[in-house]
N, CA, C and O of each residue as an XYZ file, in Angstrom:
256
protein
N      16.357    -29.943    -14.357
C      15.620    -30.356    -15.537
C      15.483    -29.204    -16.517
O      15.555    -29.401    -17.730
N      15.284    -27.991    -15.988
C      15.153    -26.836    -16.871
C      16.451    -26.571    -17.632
O      16.423    -26.188    -18.802
N      17.567    -26.772    -16.976
C      18.861    -26.559    -17.639
C      19.109    -27.649    -18.672
O      19.496    -27.351    -19.801
N      18.893    -28.894    -18.306
C      19.128    -30.013    -19.224
C      18.218    -29.953    -20.445
O      18.604    -30.398    -21.526
N      17.018    -29.409    -20.285
C      16.078    -29.342    -21.402
C      16.292    -28.106    -22.273
O      15.765    -28.031    -23.383
N      17.066    -27.134    -21.775
C      17.294    -25.910    -22.534
C      16.319    -24.802    -22.181
O      16.424    -23.697    -22.715
N      15.381    -25.073    -21.299
C      14.410    -24.060    -20.886
C      15.098    -22.915    -20.146
O      14.700    -21.756    -20.270
N      16.122    -23.247    -19.386
C      16.924    -22.258    -18.683
C      18.326    -22.300    -19.288
O      19.099    -23.208    -18.984
N      18.659    -21.342    -20.130
C      19.949    -21.390    -20.824
C      21.123    -21.089    -19.896
O      21.003    -20.323    -18.939
N      22.249    -21.704    -20.200
C      23.486    -21.391    -19.490
C      24.672    -21.680    -20.406
O      24.526    -22.291    -21.464
N      25.833    -21.233    -19.980
C      27.034    -21.355    -20.805
C      27.593    -22.775    -20.793
O      27.190    -23.618    -19.992
N      28.519    -23.009    -21.694
C      29.216    -24.298    -21.767
C      29.876    -24.609    -20.424
O      29.773    -25.729    -19.922
N      30.550    -23.623    -19.848
C      31.264    -23.812    -18.590
C      30.298    -24.187    -17.471
O      30.588    -25.073    -16.668
N      29.164    -23.521    -17.417
C      28.176    -23.818    -16.376
C      27.588    -25.207    -16.570
O      27.402    -25.942    -15.600
N      27.291    -25.577    -17.819
C      26.804    -26.935    -18.089
C      27.823    -27.968    -17.615
O      27.457    -28.961    -16.985
N      29.092    -27.738    -17.915
C      30.139    -28.689    -17.540
C      30.266    -28.795    -16.020
O      30.367    -29.897    -15.480
N      30.261    -27.666    -15.340
C      30.405    -27.685    -13.889
C      29.207    -28.350    -13.216
O      29.380    -29.190    -12.332
N      28.002    -27.984    -13.623
C      26.809    -28.601    -13.049
C      26.745    -30.093    -13.372
O      26.310    -30.896    -12.546
N      27.176    -30.455    -14.569
C      27.218    -31.865    -14.937
C      28.187    -32.641    -14.063
O      27.899    -33.765    -13.653
N      29.330    -32.043    -13.778
C      30.306    -32.727    -12.923
C      29.784    -32.866    -11.502
O      30.048    -33.872    -10.843
N      29.049    -31.874    -11.024
C      28.437    -31.981     -9.697
C      27.357    -33.061     -9.683
O      27.185    -33.760     -8.684
N      26.644    -33.192    -10.773
C      25.632    -34.242    -10.880
C      26.284    -35.616    -10.778
O      25.808    -36.482    -10.043
N      27.376    -35.812    -11.519
C      28.082    -37.097    -11.444
C      28.598    -37.361    -10.037
O      28.506    -38.482     -9.536
N      29.140    -36.331     -9.403
C      29.661    -36.492     -8.046
C      28.545    -36.906     -7.093
O      28.730    -37.782     -6.247
N      27.390    -36.270     -7.237
C      26.257    -36.580     -6.356
C      25.689    -37.970     -6.629
O      25.330    -38.688     -5.696
N      25.607    -38.349     -7.895
C      24.997    -39.623     -8.267
C      25.949    -40.808     -8.120
O      25.535    -41.895     -7.717
N      27.228    -40.594     -8.448
C      28.176    -41.711     -8.515
C      29.275    -41.673     -7.469
O      29.982    -42.661     -7.269
N      29.421    -40.544     -6.808
C      30.507    -40.402     -5.840
C      31.813    -40.035     -6.519
O      31.824    -39.565     -7.657
N      32.906    -40.250     -5.819
C      34.227    -39.922     -6.359
C      34.499    -40.703     -7.633
O      34.034    -41.830     -7.805
N      35.263    -40.081     -8.523
C      35.636    -40.744     -9.772
C      36.552    -41.917     -9.466
O      37.529    -41.775     -8.732
N      36.238    -43.060    -10.023
C      37.035    -44.268     -9.863
C      37.383    -44.786    -11.254
O      36.501    -45.261    -11.969
N      38.661    -44.702    -11.653
C      39.042    -45.119    -13.005
C      38.714    -46.577    -13.317
O      38.489    -46.931    -14.475
N      38.686    -47.419    -12.291
C      38.338    -48.828    -12.502
C      36.852    -49.002    -12.812
O      36.468    -49.840    -13.629
N      36.043    -48.213    -12.160
C      34.588    -48.332    -12.308
C      34.028    -47.422    -13.399
O      33.081    -47.798    -14.090
N      34.595    -46.250    -13.557
C      34.065    -45.251    -14.484
C      34.896    -45.220    -15.770
O      35.878    -44.487    -15.886
N      34.475    -46.023    -16.703
C      35.151    -46.069    -18.009
C      34.707    -44.890    -18.859
O      33.930    -44.052    -18.401
N      35.192    -44.819    -20.086
C      34.938    -43.669    -20.955
C      33.463    -43.374    -21.187
O      33.089    -42.212    -21.346
N      32.632    -44.382    -21.208
C      31.226    -44.161    -21.550
C      30.316    -44.084    -20.323
O      29.096    -44.185    -20.458
N      30.881    -43.908    -19.148
C      30.049    -43.954    -17.940
C      29.059    -42.802    -17.833
O      28.123    -42.881    -17.037
N      29.234    -41.747    -18.598
C      28.291    -40.640    -18.512
C      27.230    -40.669    -19.608
O      26.404    -39.761    -19.702
N      27.254    -41.688    -20.416
C      26.307    -41.736    -21.536
C      24.849    -41.786    -21.096
O      23.963    -41.437    -21.876
N      24.585    -42.210    -19.871
C      23.210    -42.270    -19.375
C      22.728    -40.943    -18.803
O      21.561    -40.821    -18.428
N      23.596    -39.958    -18.733
C      23.246    -38.664    -18.152
C      23.029    -37.618    -19.242
O      23.756    -37.574    -20.235
N      22.024    -36.786    -19.039
C      21.736    -35.681    -19.957
C      21.997    -34.375    -19.214
O      21.282    -34.043    -18.268
N      23.020    -33.634    -19.640
C      23.394    -32.387    -18.982
C      22.904    -31.154    -19.722
O      22.685    -30.098    -19.127
N      22.737    -31.305    -21.023
C      22.380    -30.150    -21.840
C      21.646    -30.619    -23.093
O      21.830    -31.746    -23.553
N      20.813    -29.735    -23.634
C      20.228    -30.077    -24.928
C      21.369    -30.085    -25.963
O      22.302    -29.290    -25.854
N      21.303    -30.942    -26.923
C      22.370    -31.027    -27.931
C      23.737    -31.247    -27.277
O      24.715    -30.591    -27.635
N      23.794    -32.151    -26.341
C      25.017    -32.463    -25.606
C      26.096    -32.969    -26.561
O      25.848    -33.861    -27.371
N      27.279    -32.398    -26.461
C      28.376    -32.758    -27.362
C      29.408    -33.623    -26.644
O      29.430    -33.699    -25.415
N      30.247    -34.263    -27.422
C      31.352    -35.061    -26.885
C      32.311    -34.156    -26.108
O      32.848    -34.550    -25.073
N      32.517    -32.945    -26.618
C      33.394    -31.981    -25.949
C      32.874    -31.662    -24.541
O      33.651    -31.599    -23.588
N      31.570    -31.464    -24.418
C      30.976    -31.193    -23.109
C      31.148    -32.398    -22.192
O      31.514    -32.240    -21.027
N      30.894    -33.576    -22.692
C      31.044    -34.783    -21.876
C      32.479    -34.949    -21.387
O      32.701    -35.336    -20.239
N      33.446    -34.661    -22.240
C      34.851    -34.763    -21.847
C      35.195    -33.770    -20.744
O      35.945    -34.095    -19.823
N      34.649    -32.560    -20.836
C      34.896    -31.546    -19.806
C      34.229    -31.939    -18.494
O      34.807    -31.743    -17.425
N      33.023    -32.489    -18.564
C      32.325    -32.950    -17.364
C      33.144    -34.025    -16.660
O      33.296    -33.987    -15.440
N      33.672    -34.982    -17.419
C      34.494    -36.049    -16.842
C      35.761    -35.472    -16.220
O      36.152    -35.873    -15.123
N      36.403    -34.538    -16.909
C      37.613    -33.914    -16.380
C      37.331    -33.231    -15.033
O      38.109    -33.368    -14.089
N      36.230    -32.508    -14.953
C      35.878    -31.839    -13.709
C      35.461    -32.846    -12.631
O      35.782    -32.660    -11.457
N      34.757    -33.897    -13.016
C      34.360    -34.913    -12.038
C      35.596    -35.536    -11.396
O      35.598    -35.805    -10.195
N      36.613    -35.761    -12.156
C      37.852    -36.345    -11.632
C      38.491    -35.445    -10.568
O      39.189    -35.930     -9.679
N      38.251    -34.143    -10.662
C      38.884    -33.203     -9.733
C      38.115    -33.013     -8.430
O      38.635    -32.413     -7.490
N      36.892    -33.513     -8.361
C      36.079    -33.325     -7.136
C      36.466    -34.326     -6.071
O      35.895    -34.320     -4.981
């Protein structure tokens, strides 16, 4: 929560990696049939979350 709110700052790479771990923990393995492009819209990984960050999170989630 501290990272997502910005209270504990971290880099873009760390936000992306932690976000991908969050998806893995919450949703399990990436499934292209189930996880469409907007499947991460309900998750908040960082303050001022960008589309670029979301794309990187999805890319990393696919690799777990």
